[in-house]
KOLZALUM-831319 format. One record per residue (C-alpha): residue number from 1; x, y, z. Coordinates in Angstrom, 1 decimal. Example, Ala and Ser with C-alpha at 12.3 -4.5 7.8 and 13.67 -1.06 7.14 Angstrom:
2
+-----+--------+--------+--------+
|   i |     c1 |     c2 |     c3 |
+-----+--------+--------+--------+
|   1 |   12.3 |   -4.5 |    7.8 |
|   2 |   13.7 |   -1.1 |    7.1 |
+-----+--------+--------+--------+
% end
This chain:
380
+-----+--------+--------+--------+
|   i |     c1 |     c2 |     c3 |
+-----+--------+--------+--------+
|   1 |  -94.9 |  104.7 |    1.8 |
|   2 |  -94.9 |  101.3 |    3.0 |
|   3 |  -93.2 |  100.0 |    6.2 |
|   4 |  -90.2 |   97.9 |    5.4 |
|   5 |  -90.6 |   95.6 |    8.4 |
|   6 |  -94.2 |   95.1 |    7.4 |
|   7 |  -93.1 |   94.4 |    3.9 |
|   8 |  -90.5 |   91.8 |    5.0 |
|   9 |  -93.0 |   89.9 |    7.1 |
|  10 |  -95.5 |   90.1 |    4.3 |
|  11 |  -93.0 |   88.8 |    1.8 |
|  12 |  -92.6 |   85.6 |    3.7 |
|  13 |  -96.2 |   84.9 |    4.2 |
|  14 |  -97.2 |   81.7 |    2.6 |
|  15 |  -93.6 |   80.4 |    2.5 |
|  16 |  -93.2 |   77.1 |    4.3 |
|  17 |  -89.4 |   77.4 |    4.7 |
|  18 |  -89.5 |   80.7 |    6.3 |
|  19 |  -89.1 |   79.3 |    9.8 |
|  20 |  -86.3 |   76.8 |    8.8 |
|  21 |  -83.7 |   79.5 |    8.0 |
|  22 |  -83.9 |   81.1 |   11.3 |
|  23 |  -81.2 |   78.9 |   13.1 |
|  24 |  -78.3 |   79.7 |   10.6 |
|  25 |  -75.8 |   81.2 |   13.1 |
|  26 |  -75.7 |   78.0 |   15.2 |
|  27 |  -74.8 |   75.9 |   12.1 |
|  28 |  -71.9 |   78.1 |   11.2 |
|  29 |  -70.4 |   77.8 |   14.6 |
|  30 |  -70.6 |   74.0 |   14.4 |
|  31 |  -68.8 |   74.1 |   11.0 |
|  32 |  -66.0 |   76.1 |   12.5 |
|  33 |  -65.6 |   73.7 |   15.4 |
|  34 |  -65.4 |   70.7 |   12.9 |
|  35 |  -62.9 |   72.5 |   10.8 |
|  36 |  -60.7 |   73.3 |   13.7 |
|  37 |  -61.0 |   69.7 |   14.9 |
|  38 |  -60.1 |   68.4 |   11.5 |
|  39 |  -57.2 |   70.8 |   11.2 |
|  40 |  -55.9 |   69.7 |   14.6 |
|  41 |  -56.3 |   66.0 |   13.6 |
|  42 |  -54.4 |   66.6 |   10.3 |
|  43 |  -51.6 |   68.4 |   12.1 |
|  44 |  -51.3 |   65.5 |   14.6 |
|  45 |  -51.4 |   63.0 |   11.7 |
|  46 |  -48.7 |   64.9 |    9.8 |
|  47 |  -46.6 |   65.0 |   12.9 |
|  48 |  -47.0 |   61.3 |   13.4 |
|  49 |  -46.2 |   60.7 |    9.7 |
|  50 |  -43.1 |   62.8 |   10.0 |
|  51 |  -41.9 |   60.8 |   13.0 |
|  52 |  -42.7 |   57.6 |   11.1 |
|  53 |  -40.9 |   58.8 |    8.0 |
|  54 |  -37.8 |   59.8 |   10.1 |
|  55 |  -37.9 |   56.4 |   11.8 |
|  56 |  -38.2 |   54.6 |    8.5 |
|  57 |  -35.2 |   56.6 |    7.1 |
|  58 |  -33.2 |   55.8 |   10.2 |
|  59 |  -34.2 |   52.1 |    9.9 |
|  60 |  -33.4 |   52.2 |    6.2 |
|  61 |  -29.9 |   53.4 |    6.7 |
|  62 |  -29.4 |   51.3 |    9.9 |
|  63 |  -30.3 |   48.2 |    7.8 |
|  64 |  -27.1 |   48.8 |    5.9 |
|  65 |  -24.9 |   47.7 |    8.8 |
|  66 |  -23.4 |   44.2 |    8.5 |
|  67 |  -20.6 |   42.2 |   10.0 |
|  68 |  -18.0 |   40.0 |    8.3 |
|  69 |  -16.9 |   36.9 |   10.2 |
|  70 |  -13.2 |   36.1 |   10.7 |
|  71 |  -13.3 |   33.2 |    8.2 |
|  72 |  -14.8 |   35.4 |    5.4 |
|  73 |  -14.2 |   38.4 |    3.2 |
|  74 |  -16.9 |   40.7 |    1.7 |
|  75 |  -17.3 |   42.9 |   -1.4 |
|  76 |  -20.0 |   45.6 |   -1.8 |
|  77 |  -21.6 |   45.7 |   -5.2 |
|  78 |  -23.3 |   49.0 |   -6.0 |
|  79 |  -25.7 |   48.5 |   -8.8 |
|  80 |  -23.7 |   45.4 |   -9.8 |
|  81 |  -20.3 |   47.0 |   -9.7 |
|  82 |  -17.7 |   46.6 |   -6.9 |
|  83 |  -17.2 |   49.6 |   -4.6 |
|  84 |  -13.6 |   50.8 |   -4.4 |
|  85 |  -10.5 |   49.9 |   -6.3 |
|  86 |   -7.8 |   47.2 |   -5.8 |
|  87 |   -7.4 |   45.8 |   -2.3 |
|  88 |  -10.0 |   48.4 |   -1.0 |
|  89 |  -12.7 |   46.4 |   -2.6 |
|  90 |  -12.1 |   43.6 |   -0.2 |
|  91 |  -13.6 |   44.0 |    3.3 |
|  92 |  -12.1 |   42.2 |    6.2 |
|  93 |  -13.6 |   40.9 |    9.4 |
|  94 |  -15.6 |   43.4 |   11.5 |
|  95 |  -18.5 |   45.8 |   11.3 |
|  96 |  -19.2 |   47.6 |    8.0 |
|  97 |  -21.9 |   49.7 |    6.3 |
|  98 |  -23.5 |   49.9 |    2.9 |
|  99 |  -26.6 |   51.2 |    1.3 |
| 100 |  -29.4 |   48.7 |    1.7 |
| 101 |  -30.6 |   46.6 |   -1.2 |
| 102 |  -31.3 |   47.2 |   -4.0 |
| 103 |  -28.7 |   50.0 |   -4.1 |
| 104 |  -25.9 |   47.9 |   -2.6 |
| 105 |  -25.5 |   44.1 |   -2.4 |
| 106 |  -23.0 |   42.5 |    0.0 |
| 107 |  -21.3 |   39.4 |   -1.2 |
| 108 |  -19.5 |   37.3 |    1.4 |
| 109 |  -16.6 |   35.1 |    0.3 |
| 110 |  -15.6 |   32.1 |    2.6 |
| 111 |  -11.9 |   32.4 |    2.2 |
| 112 |  -11.0 |   30.4 |    5.3 |
| 113 |  -13.5 |   27.6 |    4.7 |
| 114 |  -12.7 |   24.4 |    2.8 |
| 115 |  -14.9 |   24.2 |   -0.3 |
| 116 |  -15.8 |   21.0 |   -2.2 |
| 117 |  -16.8 |   20.2 |   -5.7 |
| 118 |  -17.9 |   16.7 |   -6.6 |
| 119 |  -17.8 |   15.3 |  -10.2 |
| 120 |  -20.6 |   12.9 |  -11.0 |
| 121 |  -20.0 |   12.7 |  -14.8 |
| 122 |  -18.4 |    9.2 |  -14.3 |
| 123 |  -20.7 |    7.9 |  -11.6 |
| 124 |  -23.9 |    5.8 |  -11.9 |
| 125 |  -27.3 |    7.3 |  -11.2 |
| 126 |  -28.0 |    7.9 |   -7.5 |
| 127 |  -29.3 |   10.5 |   -5.1 |
| 128 |  -28.0 |   12.0 |   -1.9 |
| 129 |  -30.9 |   10.5 |    0.0 |
| 130 |  -30.1 |    7.0 |   -1.3 |
| 131 |  -26.4 |    7.4 |   -0.4 |
| 132 |  -27.3 |    8.7 |    3.1 |
| 133 |  -29.5 |    5.6 |    3.7 |
| 134 |  -26.9 |    3.4 |    2.0 |
| 135 |  -29.4 |    2.1 |   -0.5 |
| 136 |  -29.3 |    2.1 |   -4.2 |
| 137 |  -31.2 |    0.9 |   -7.2 |
| 138 |  -30.3 |   -2.6 |   -8.4 |
| 139 |  -28.1 |   -2.6 |  -11.5 |
| 140 |  -29.8 |   -3.2 |  -14.8 |
| 141 |  -28.8 |   -5.8 |  -17.4 |
| 142 |  -26.5 |   -3.2 |  -19.1 |
| 143 |  -25.3 |    0.4 |  -18.7 |
| 144 |  -27.9 |    3.1 |  -19.4 |
| 145 |  -26.1 |    6.1 |  -20.9 |
| 146 |  -29.2 |    8.3 |  -20.4 |
| 147 |  -29.0 |    7.9 |  -16.6 |
| 148 |  -25.6 |    6.5 |  -15.6 |
| 149 |  -22.3 |    8.3 |  -16.0 |
| 150 |  -19.1 |    6.5 |  -16.9 |
| 151 |  -15.6 |    7.0 |  -18.2 |
| 152 |  -13.7 |    4.9 |  -20.7 |
| 153 |  -10.2 |    3.6 |  -20.1 |
| 154 |   -7.3 |    3.4 |  -22.6 |
| 155 |   -8.1 |   -0.2 |  -23.4 |
| 156 |  -11.7 |    0.5 |  -24.1 |
| 157 |  -13.3 |   -0.6 |  -20.8 |
| 158 |  -16.1 |    1.2 |  -19.0 |
| 159 |  -15.6 |    2.1 |  -15.3 |
| 160 |  -17.3 |    4.4 |  -12.8 |
| 161 |  -15.2 |    7.1 |  -11.2 |
| 162 |  -16.2 |    9.9 |   -8.8 |
| 163 |  -13.9 |   12.5 |   -7.3 |
| 164 |  -14.6 |   15.1 |   -4.6 |
| 165 |  -12.1 |   17.9 |   -4.9 |
| 166 |  -11.4 |   20.2 |   -1.9 |
| 167 |  -10.1 |   23.7 |   -2.4 |
| 168 |   -9.6 |   27.1 |   -0.7 |
| 169 |  -10.1 |   30.6 |   -2.1 |
| 170 |   -6.7 |   32.1 |   -2.5 |
| 171 |   -7.7 |   35.4 |   -4.3 |
| 172 |  -11.3 |   36.4 |   -3.5 |
| 173 |  -11.3 |   39.3 |   -6.0 |
| 174 |  -10.4 |   37.0 |   -8.9 |
| 175 |  -12.7 |   34.3 |   -7.7 |
| 176 |  -15.7 |   36.6 |   -7.5 |
| 177 |  -15.2 |   39.3 |  -10.1 |
| 178 |  -13.5 |   37.4 |  -13.0 |
| 179 |  -16.1 |   34.6 |  -13.1 |
| 180 |  -19.9 |   34.5 |  -13.0 |
| 181 |  -19.6 |   31.3 |  -10.9 |
| 182 |  -16.0 |   30.0 |  -10.4 |
| 183 |  -17.3 |   26.9 |   -8.7 |
| 184 |  -19.1 |   25.8 |  -11.9 |
| 185 |  -15.9 |   26.4 |  -13.8 |
| 186 |  -14.0 |   24.2 |  -11.4 |
| 187 |  -16.7 |   21.6 |  -11.9 |
| 188 |  -16.1 |   21.5 |  -15.6 |
| 189 |  -12.3 |   21.3 |  -15.0 |
| 190 |  -12.7 |   18.3 |  -12.8 |
| 191 |  -15.1 |   16.6 |  -15.3 |
| 192 |  -12.8 |   17.1 |  -18.3 |
| 193 |   -9.7 |   16.0 |  -16.3 |
| 194 |  -11.5 |   12.9 |  -15.2 |
| 195 |  -12.2 |   11.9 |  -18.8 |
| 196 |   -8.8 |   12.8 |  -20.0 |
| 197 |   -6.8 |   10.9 |  -17.4 |
| 198 |   -9.1 |    7.8 |  -17.6 |
| 199 |   -8.2 |    7.4 |  -21.2 |
| 200 |   -4.5 |    7.1 |  -20.4 |
| 201 |   -4.8 |    4.1 |  -18.1 |
| 202 |   -5.8 |    0.5 |  -18.6 |
| 203 |   -8.7 |   -0.9 |  -16.6 |
| 204 |   -6.5 |   -3.2 |  -14.5 |
| 205 |   -4.2 |   -0.3 |  -13.6 |
| 206 |   -7.1 |    2.0 |  -12.5 |
| 207 |   -8.9 |   -0.7 |  -10.4 |
| 208 |   -5.9 |   -2.5 |   -8.8 |
| 209 |   -2.4 |   -2.3 |  -10.2 |
| 210 |   -1.8 |    1.5 |  -10.3 |
| 211 |   -4.7 |    3.0 |   -8.4 |
| 212 |   -2.5 |    5.5 |   -6.5 |
| 213 |   -0.8 |    6.5 |   -9.8 |
| 214 |   -4.2 |    7.2 |  -11.4 |
| 215 |   -5.3 |    9.4 |   -8.5 |
| 216 |   -2.0 |   11.3 |   -8.4 |
| 217 |   -2.2 |   12.0 |  -12.1 |
| 218 |   -5.8 |   13.0 |  -11.9 |
| 219 |   -5.1 |   15.6 |   -9.1 |
| 220 |   -2.1 |   16.9 |  -11.0 |
| 221 |   -4.3 |   17.4 |  -14.1 |
| 222 |   -6.9 |   19.3 |  -12.1 |
| 223 |   -4.4 |   21.6 |  -10.5 |
| 224 |   -2.8 |   22.3 |  -13.9 |
| 225 |   -6.1 |   23.2 |  -15.5 |
| 226 |   -7.3 |   25.3 |  -12.5 |
| 227 |   -4.1 |   27.3 |  -12.5 |
| 228 |   -4.3 |   27.8 |  -16.3 |
| 229 |   -7.8 |   29.3 |  -16.0 |
| 230 |   -6.7 |   31.5 |  -13.1 |
| 231 |   -9.6 |   30.7 |  -10.8 |
| 232 |   -7.9 |   32.2 |   -7.8 |
| 233 |   -8.1 |   29.0 |   -5.7 |
| 234 |   -5.7 |   26.4 |   -4.2 |
| 235 |   -6.5 |   22.8 |   -4.7 |
| 236 |   -6.1 |   20.9 |   -1.4 |
| 237 |   -6.9 |   17.2 |   -2.0 |
| 238 |   -9.2 |   14.8 |   -3.8 |
| 239 |  -11.2 |   11.8 |   -2.7 |
| 240 |  -11.5 |    9.3 |   -5.5 |
| 241 |  -14.0 |    6.4 |   -5.8 |
| 242 |  -13.5 |    3.8 |   -8.5 |
| 243 |  -15.7 |    0.8 |   -9.2 |
| 244 |  -16.3 |   -1.5 |  -12.2 |
| 245 |  -19.7 |   -1.4 |  -13.9 |
| 246 |  -22.2 |   -2.8 |  -11.4 |
| 247 |  -23.8 |   -5.2 |  -13.9 |
| 248 |  -20.3 |   -6.8 |  -14.5 |
| 249 |  -19.3 |   -6.9 |  -10.8 |
| 250 |  -19.3 |  -10.8 |  -10.8 |
| 251 |  -17.0 |  -11.0 |  -13.7 |
| 252 |  -14.6 |   -8.4 |  -12.3 |
| 253 |  -14.6 |  -10.3 |   -8.9 |
| 254 |  -13.6 |  -13.4 |  -10.7 |
| 255 |  -10.8 |  -11.6 |  -12.5 |
| 256 |   -9.7 |  -10.0 |   -9.2 |
| 257 |   -9.6 |  -13.5 |   -7.6 |
| 258 |   -7.5 |  -14.9 |  -10.5 |
| 259 |   -5.2 |  -11.9 |  -10.2 |
| 260 |   -4.7 |  -12.5 |   -6.5 |
| 261 |   -3.9 |  -16.1 |   -7.1 |
| 262 |   -1.5 |  -15.1 |   -9.8 |
| 263 |    0.2 |  -12.6 |   -7.5 |
| 264 |    0.4 |  -15.2 |   -4.7 |
| 265 |    2.0 |  -17.8 |   -7.1 |
| 266 |    4.4 |  -15.2 |   -8.4 |
| 267 |    5.4 |  -14.3 |   -4.8 |
| 268 |    6.0 |  -18.0 |   -3.9 |
| 269 |    8.0 |  -18.5 |   -7.1 |
| 270 |   10.0 |  -15.4 |   -6.4 |
| 271 |   10.7 |  -16.5 |   -2.8 |
| 272 |   11.8 |  -19.9 |   -4.1 |
| 273 |   14.0 |  -18.3 |   -6.7 |
| 274 |   15.5 |  -16.0 |   -4.1 |
| 275 |   16.2 |  -18.9 |   -1.8 |
| 276 |   17.9 |  -20.9 |   -4.6 |
| 277 |   19.9 |  -17.9 |   -5.8 |
| 278 |   21.0 |  -17.3 |   -2.2 |
| 279 |   22.1 |  -20.9 |   -1.8 |
| 280 |   23.9 |  -20.9 |   -5.1 |
| 281 |   25.5 |  -17.5 |   -4.3 |
| 282 |   26.7 |  -18.8 |   -1.0 |
| 283 |   28.2 |  -21.9 |   -2.5 |
| 284 |   29.8 |  -19.9 |   -5.3 |
| 285 |   31.3 |  -17.5 |   -2.7 |
| 286 |   32.6 |  -20.5 |   -0.7 |
| 287 |   34.2 |  -22.0 |   -3.9 |
| 288 |   35.7 |  -18.6 |   -4.8 |
| 289 |   37.0 |  -18.1 |   -1.3 |
| 290 |   38.6 |  -21.6 |   -1.2 |
| 291 |   40.1 |  -21.0 |   -4.7 |
| 292 |   41.4 |  -17.6 |   -3.5 |
| 293 |   42.9 |  -19.3 |   -0.4 |
| 294 |   44.6 |  -22.0 |   -2.5 |
| 295 |   45.8 |  -19.4 |   -5.0 |
| 296 |   47.3 |  -17.3 |   -2.2 |
| 297 |   48.9 |  -20.4 |   -0.6 |
| 298 |   50.3 |  -21.6 |   -3.9 |
| 299 |   51.7 |  -18.2 |   -4.7 |
| 300 |   53.2 |  -18.0 |   -1.3 |
| 301 |   54.8 |  -21.4 |   -1.7 |
| 302 |   56.1 |  -20.6 |   -5.1 |
| 303 |   57.4 |  -17.3 |   -3.9 |
| 304 |   59.1 |  -19.0 |   -0.9 |
| 305 |   60.8 |  -21.6 |   -3.2 |
| 306 |   61.8 |  -18.8 |   -5.6 |
| 307 |   63.4 |  -17.0 |   -2.7 |
| 308 |   65.1 |  -20.2 |   -1.5 |
| 309 |   66.6 |  -20.8 |   -4.9 |
| 310 |   67.7 |  -17.2 |   -5.2 |
| 311 |   69.3 |  -17.5 |   -1.8 |
| 312 |   71.1 |  -20.7 |   -2.7 |
| 313 |   72.4 |  -19.5 |   -6.0 |
| 314 |   75.5 |  -17.8 |   -4.5 |
| 315 |   76.5 |  -21.1 |   -2.7 |
| 316 |   76.1 |  -23.1 |   -6.0 |
| 317 |   78.2 |  -20.6 |   -7.9 |
| 318 |   80.9 |  -20.7 |   -5.2 |
| 319 |   81.3 |  -24.6 |   -5.1 |
| 320 |   79.1 |  -26.7 |   -7.3 |
| 321 |   80.4 |  -30.1 |   -6.0 |
| 322 |   79.9 |  -29.1 |   -2.3 |
| 323 |   76.5 |  -27.7 |   -3.0 |
| 324 |   75.4 |  -30.8 |   -4.9 |
| 325 |   76.7 |  -33.1 |   -2.1 |
| 326 |   74.9 |  -31.1 |    0.6 |
| 327 |   71.7 |  -31.2 |   -1.3 |
| 328 |   72.0 |  -35.0 |   -1.8 |
| 329 |   72.7 |  -35.4 |    1.9 |
| 330 |   69.6 |  -33.3 |    2.9 |
| 331 |   67.5 |  -35.2 |    0.4 |
| 332 |   68.7 |  -38.6 |    1.6 |
| 333 |   68.1 |  -37.5 |    5.2 |
| 334 |   64.5 |  -36.6 |    4.5 |
| 335 |   64.0 |  -39.8 |    2.4 |
| 336 |   65.5 |  -42.2 |    4.9 |
| 337 |   64.0 |  -40.7 |    8.1 |
| 338 |   61.5 |  -43.5 |    8.5 |
| 339 |   63.4 |  -46.3 |    6.8 |
| 340 |   64.2 |  -49.3 |    9.0 |
| 341 |   67.3 |  -50.6 |    7.2 |
| 342 |   69.7 |  -48.1 |    5.8 |
| 343 |   72.6 |  -49.3 |    3.5 |
| 344 |   75.2 |  -46.8 |    2.3 |
| 345 |   77.5 |  -47.7 |   -0.5 |
| 346 |   80.4 |  -45.2 |   -0.9 |
| 347 |   82.2 |  -44.9 |   -4.2 |
| 348 |   85.3 |  -47.0 |   -4.6 |
| 349 |   88.7 |  -45.3 |   -5.1 |
| 350 |   89.1 |  -46.9 |   -8.5 |
| 351 |   85.8 |  -45.5 |   -9.6 |
| 352 |   84.1 |  -48.9 |  -10.1 |
| 353 |   80.7 |  -49.4 |   -8.6 |
| 354 |   80.3 |  -51.6 |   -5.6 |
| 355 |   78.2 |  -54.8 |   -5.7 |
| 356 |   75.3 |  -55.0 |   -3.4 |
| 357 |   73.8 |  -58.4 |   -2.5 |
| 358 |   70.6 |  -58.6 |   -0.4 |
| 359 |   69.3 |  -61.9 |    1.1 |
| 360 |   65.7 |  -62.3 |    0.0 |
| 361 |   63.1 |  -64.0 |    2.2 |
| 362 |   65.0 |  -63.5 |    5.4 |
| 363 |   63.1 |  -63.4 |    8.5 |
| 364 |   62.4 |  -59.9 |    9.8 |
| 365 |   63.9 |  -58.9 |   13.0 |
| 366 |   61.7 |  -58.9 |   16.1 |
| 367 |   61.1 |  -55.6 |   17.7 |
| 368 |   61.6 |  -55.4 |   21.4 |
| 369 |   61.3 |  -58.7 |   23.5 |
| 370 |   58.4 |  -60.2 |   21.6 |
| 371 |   58.0 |  -64.0 |   21.9 |
| 372 |   58.1 |  -65.7 |   18.5 |
| 373 |   55.8 |  -68.4 |   19.8 |
| 374 |   53.1 |  -66.0 |   20.6 |
| 375 |   52.8 |  -65.0 |   17.0 |
| 376 |   53.1 |  -68.5 |   15.7 |
| 377 |   56.3 |  -67.5 |   13.9 |
| 378 |   59.9 |  -68.6 |   14.3 |
| 379 |   62.5 |  -70.3 |   12.1 |
| 380 |   62.7 |  -74.0 |   11.6 |
+-----+--------+--------+--------+
% end
């Protein structure tokens, strides 16, 4: 029999790796320590990841908090559809919560702010920067329809008109949910109203004669069309700018100057006509008043004489001879009041007329104690 130990040692003779496998227990211990360290590190990492995930979840849900200012309303859209029904869809001022984007989307509506829409369909080509610096491109020799906007009046003239319409949101739900962009719809309404109303006025009326009437009719048309489309807004006011084509400004200035002169001449003529009419009216009133006074006086005189004759009628009927004699005496008394010589010829008893002889060429009697010689008179 052979010795096992001897056989083991003999079996490894001539093997160069025999001595390298001798430290195997130490290597296993190092592997166990590394595994434990890695396990502990993974546990720590998983714990940190858990805390991070929890923090991210908390942050995710906390990001859904939002506030609505007092001048605004808000609507939550969940996957594009409003949350709630009826008036519950509209959120008032204060703190609210929603799922963060992209689940929910918060749309704020400035119900208390004044919104503005400007129509440039009838205005010449310009930019906000140029208007802010009060500079503009010089006008060309003619209108360029590819760049310049314009409107046409009822008498076929071209003018530039721009209107800025102010409005407030009266019904936020209709304004936001019934239209993709209600502001663009109002823009189209303003543009179409501007073209429609311009065609109903003459160029002189729009520029000078009835400028206020044009603006009032334009705003009335905008309100009518906005209400018909149910935009859920209230039109407040409009600022209208109107100018003639810039390349024809000189000709329009001449026409305006001629119109001003015409108005001044008409005013002078009207003032003169008013003065003449006032004078003639005063004279006519004076003539009418005098005629009325004469008429009243004549009627009063005739009425007095009529009353007198009516009062004398009973006396005439009672004694015609006595009445006639009394009237003759009164008439003679009035006729002879200022007569110097009075001669009375009573009737003769036989009924024959008396003969009256007057000396012609006699010297007149002197009045008082006048001296004949002083007057160069006297009888010879």
